[in-house]
N, C-alpha and C positions, 0 to 999 in steps of 0.2 A: 504494500500500500504506500502511496506517495504522500509527501507532506502537502501537495497541492490539494485544493478543495474543489468540490463540485456540488452544486445544489442537487437535492433529490429530484430525480427525473425518471420517467419511465425508461425501461431498458432499450426501447427502440428510438429514443431521441438523442440529439446531440447533447454533450455536456461541455462545459467551459473549463479549461485548465488555467490556473493562475500561478503556475510555477515560474513564469517569466513574463516580461512585458508584452510578448506577442498575444497572449490570452486567446489561444486557439479554441474554436468550437470543434469538437471531435465527434465524428459519427461512430455509432456502435461498431466494434470490431476494427476500428482504425486507430492509427497513432497520430499525434500532433506533428507539427512541422519539424520538431527536433528529433523525432523518432525515439523519444525517451519516455513519453507518457501515452497511455492508450485508454480507450473507452471499452471496458470489459463489462458487458451487460449492464450499462448504466453506472458503473463504478470506475472512478479514475485510478489507474494503477501505474506504477513505475515499471517500465519494460525491462530495464537492466537489473540484474541482481545486485543486492547490497553486499559489498565486499568486506569481509573480516579477515584480519591476519591471525593465523593460528600457528603458534610455535610448535604444536605437537605434530604438525604435518611435515613429512619429509620433503626435501627440496627435489623436485622433478625438473631439473634445469633451474630456471629462475622462479617460476611459480607453478602451482598445481592447477591445471585447467579445471574449470567447473564442469561437473558431470551430474546432471539431474538423476541419472539412472544408476549412480555409483553406490558405494557402500555406506556413505555418510548418512547417519540417522537423524540429522537435524539438530543434534544436541550441541550446545556451546560449552566450551571448556571455561572454567572460572578464570577470571583475570588473576595474575597478569599474563596468562598464556594466550589470551585473546585480546586483540586490539580492534576496536570498531573504527574503520576508515570512513571517509566521506564519499567514497566511490559508490554511486547508486543510492545515496542517502536522500537526495532531494535538496531543495533550496529553501531560503527564508522569504522569497519574494511574496508579497510586496513589502518586505524588509522589516516591518514591525514585529513579525512573528518570531518566536524563539527558534533556535536551530532545530532541525528535525530530530537529532539525537544528542542528548546531554547525558552521558553515561558515567556512572560512578563505578569505581573499582578500588581495590586495596593492594598497595605495593609495599611489601615488607612492613606491614602494620600501619602504613600511612594512607589515609583516605584521599583518593584522587578523583578527578573528574576530567573527562574528555568531551569537548564540545565539537560536534561534527556537522559540517554543512558543505554542500556544493556551492561554490561561488560563481556568479555570472559576471564574467570579466570582459568589459569593453576596453578597459585600460590594461591591456596585456600584449605580450609578444613573445618572440623567442630570440635568443642569441645563439647563433650557429658558429661553432668553431670547426674549421675545415683544415685538416692536416695535409698540407701540400706546399711544395715550393713553386708550383706552376702559377703563373699570373692569372688571377681571376678577374681583375678589373680595377680601375682606379678608385681610390677612396672617395666616398660620397656618391659613387655611381648608383643608379637605380637598379634594384633587383626585381625581376618580373617573374610571375607565374602565369601561365596561359596568356601571356601578353599584357597582363595588368601589373601595375607597380605595387609591390608588397613590402618593400623595405629598401635598404641601401647597404653598400659595402662600408665597413668601418676600418679597423686597423689590421696590420699584420703583426703577429706576435711570435717571432722566433720559430718559424717552420709551420705556422698556422695562420690562416686568414679568417677574419671575422665578418659575419653578416648580422645585421640587426633587422629583424622582420616583424611585421605586424605593428601593433600600437594603435591607439585610438584614431590617429590621423588617417591611416589606411583603412581601418575598419568602418569608420563613420564619416570621415572628412572628405572622401572622394565620391565617385559615382557608385551606384548600386552594385554594378558588376565588380568594381574594385573591392568593395567591402565583402562581397560574397566569395570572390576568389581568395582574398586574403584569409578569410575565416577558414576556408577549405584547406588552404596550404598549411596554416598553423595547426589545424586539427590533425591532419595527416602526419605532420612532423612530430607532434606531441604523442601520437599513438603509434609511433615507430614505423610509419610507412615511408616509402621513397617518394620524393618530390623533385621534379625537374625545374630548375631555376635558370634563368638567363640574366646576364649582367650586361648592361649597356656598355658598349665599347670593350667588352670582355668575353668571358667564357660562358659556356653552358655547363652546368654542374648538376649532377644528380646527388641529392643529399638524403641520407637515411641514418637516423640515430644509431650509433654503435657499429656502423658499417663503413667500409672504405669509400671515400668520395670517388665519383666518376667525372673526370674533367675532360670535356670535349670528346666523350666516348671512350676515354682511356682510364681504366681503374688505377687509382694510386696504390702504391705498395707500402711506401714508407715516408715518414717525415724526416727532415734534415737532422743530422747529428749535431749541428751548430751552425753559426755563420762561418764564412770563409776564414776569418781570423781565428775564431775559436777552434776550428778544425785543425788549423796549423798548430795552435798551442797544444791540442790534445795528442796529435800524432807526430809532432816534429821529431821526437827521439826515435820513433819507429821508422822514420824515413831517412835518418842519418846514415850516410854511406850507400844508400840505395838509389838516390837521385841527387844531382847537384842543385837543382831548383825545383820547387813544387809550387804550383799555383792552384788554389782552391777557388773555383769560379762560383760567384754568388751575386745575385741581383743587388743585394744590399751592401755587404762588406766582403770584397774579394781579398783573400789572403795570399801573401808572397813570402815563402819560407826564408830566403836569404836576407830579406829586409826586416822581418818580424823579430821582435825581442826574443822569442823562443829560438830562432835561428842564430841570433847573436850570441846567446848564452851557450849554444852548442858549437860555437866557432865555425859556423858555416860561412865560407867566403862569399864576397859579392860575385854576382854572375854577369852583370852588365845588362840585365833584363830591363826593358822599357815597357811599362804598363800604360794602357790608355785609361781614361777615367780621371777622377779627382782624388789625389792622394790626401789621406787624412793624417794618420800617424804612421810611423814606420811599419811597412808591411801590410797596411790596410788601405784599400782603395774603394771609393764610392763610384757608382754610376759608370761602371766599365762597359755597360751595354744597356739597351732598353729592356724593360720587363717583358716576359714572354713565357713560353712553355718549353724552352730548350734547357741548356745547361744551367743548373743552379737557379732556376727561375728567371733566366734571361731569355732573350730572343735569338741567341746564337746557336749554331750547330757546329761551327768550326772554332775551337778554342784559340787558334792562332790569330783570330780576328781581333782579340782584345790586347795584343801586344804589338809593339813596334820593333824596328831593327835593334839587334843587340849592340851594345857599346863595344866597338872593336878594340878599345883600349883595355877592356876588362874580360870580355868573353873569350873562350878558347874553343877550337874545334873539338868535337867529341863530348861537349857538355851535355849532360843527361837532364832532360826537361820532362817533368811529369805534371800533367793536368788532371784534376779530378773535381767533380761537383760535390756539393754539400750532402748529397744522399748516396754518393758512390754509383749512381745510375749511369753517369758518363765518366769516362776516363780515357786518357790517351798518353802515349809515350813518344818522345822525339829525341834525336841527337843532332847537335849542330855539325854541319859539314864544313869544308874548308872555307867557304864564303860566309860562315856563321848563320846560315839559313837552317831552320829546323826541318829535319827529315823524319817522317814517320817510321817507326821501328816496331818490331814485335815487342810487346811488353814483357819485361823480365818476370820470372815467376814470383820473386819476392814482392814486386809491386802489384802483381795480381792478387797475392795474399793480402797486401795492404788494402786494396780496394774492397775485398771481401770483409775485412775488419771494419772499415768505415760503414759498409752496409749493415753489418751485424749490430753496430751501435745506433742505428736508426730505428726508432720505435715504429710499430705498424701505424699506417695512416688511418685515421678514423674521423667520422663526423660526430660531433657532440652537440646535442640540442638541449638548451637550457630554457625552460619555461619561466617567464618572469611576469609578475602581476602585482597590482596594488590592491590590498584588501580595504575597501572603502568603508565609510560609515554605515552603509546599509547592511553590509555583511557583518560588521562588528556588533550591530544592534541585535543580531540574533544570538549573541553571546551575553551581552549585558545591556541594560537600559541606559547606561552611561558609557558610550563606546570609547571615549578617550581613555578610560581606565584600563581597557584591554590593551591599548597601544602602550601605555606606561608599563603595564605588567610584562609585556613582551620585551620592552627595552630593559627592564630590570631583571630579566632572565628568570622571572617567576613563572612565566607561561612558555611552554615549549611548543613550537609550531612545526607541524609536519604536513606533507601533502601526499595523501594516499599511503601514509605510514612512512614515507621517505623523508630524510632530513632535508631542511631547506636552509638557505642563507638569507637572513633578514638584513636588508640594507640599513645602515645608520641613517639618522635624520628622521623627519616626520613620517607619520603613517606606518603601515605594515606592508612594505614592498619586499616581496620575497622572490627567490629564484631556486629552481629545483631541476636536477638532472632527470629527464623524462625516462631514461632507461632504468631508473631505480624505483619506478612505480609499477604496480601490477598492470597487466595488459589492458588496453582500451580504457584507461582511467579518465580520459578527457571526452567531453561532449561539446555540443554547441547549441545555441539558439539563434534563429535567423534574424535577430535584431540588427546586425550580426554581433555575436560575442561568443567567447569560449566559456565552457563550463568546466571548472577544475575543482578537485577536492582540496579541502583544507581542514586541519584539525588543530585544536588548541587544548593542551593538556597541562593541568596545574593542580595544586592541592585544593581539596574541597573547601577548606577554610579560606584560602585566598580567593576562590571563586565567589564565595559568599561575600567577602569583603569588597570585591569590585562591583557588586550589585548584579550578580548573575541571576539567571532565571531558575531559582532554587526549586520552585514548585514543578519544574519540568525534568528534574534529575531523576534518573531511574537506573537501577543496577544493570550490569552487563547481561546477567542471565534473564533480564526482562525484555531483551530485544526480540522482536518477532522472529519466529523460526519457520522453516519450510523451504520451498523451492525458490523463494525470493531472496535467499541468503546464499552467498558464495564464499566459502572459506578457502583461503590460499595460504601457502607457506610464505613467510617473510623472506626478503632478500638477505642472504647471509652477510653481505657487506654493509647493510643498514643497521644502525643501532636500534635496539628494541625501543619503541616509543614510550613504553611504560617502565623503562629502566630506572633504577634508583636515582640517577642523576637528574631526573625530571622532578623528583619530589623535593624541591628546594624550599627552604624556609623563608618565610616572610621577613622583610627587613624591619618590620614594626615590632 
């Protein structure tokens, strides 16, 4: 049964759902626009099962799939073995109502309460971290899904590039199609589905949480071991005696062994190499080439294109020159001839091994999707009649915030702005309403005495074993890497 209400009507008539601002009229046997609520013989019911984390269940991968015909008898295990999540719980709309579930439990003798609700978030988006050295597009470039603008490129962070998608501007500030497409893209990303994104003046990338990105049709294998300079510092000693000069090609900071401080400390002599680009500090060069999908995130396919003629006063014939990219994906070996021109040679076995060592130190490339939203006053009023007290309680670490049982990061400053890794929630934890907005689970866990002190809805508190049972409940195993939401560290004492 949902938290949404419907007036008593004959079973063959439409009923009105008030779980979100759309306020659908639903025919018998049909669902509303969100596919989350249905008219079952004149009764408004929640279609998705309500998810409970059950520590007595074994891990079958990450979660145990819901099976209505399985062996589960519908019985709930007493807390703290059971945590009631907000997934499938329902909403507080039209906002004055208490949260659908306000559940009491006891943790090591401490009375606790968890307030559970699904939030309707217009002010939400995702931050996408894409592990790749390939150029995705210029910062601030528009990111599109199905041709509609859904976000923009932000920064590059040491082997990863960031996209900021969604937000109220794209959900409600543009055209109807832009809002719909943005909502669909966010929902799919948050529920672990693959989404194709195109970047203006940049690449096409397929993003899926926990999977390798696919850039212009090519799956990424690894992220960089470091920038070109850092790679020199890491492997300089291993290259000593195997090459006279090493250049690590990088779109941002290309490293040159003989000039680098690491090379100086190893007494590697000057080679007379002349690098293109802008010299920063010794052995570190910026802007040796344009960004692209070639060597080290540049647009080059020939490493010799980033160097000029060798200084004849310093360079000697036979000088061994080794180029490598920051992922080890590209490498080449040359020796200088009598005219000091680099001539391609078969790479010596020890440099082949060195290339494999660089690759070994590169972590697998993945896409990370972080859902981010602000819990507004309307959602907080479902917890307490004085919403600002909940905000203060979260800031004072008296209230522990989770999303589908997963730990969240709460941003400093005003309000309750939180971020969560979507791969740490049970499957299909996110929904939507066609306003458009995303529906995401959020739970607040605190001492019962602290809940009473902040003006909580005490008359709606019920014990965990009083939660309705049956087919509408879905128990899943918690993720092993997530802290248990009812762990003793959540039972913090009041400051008063």
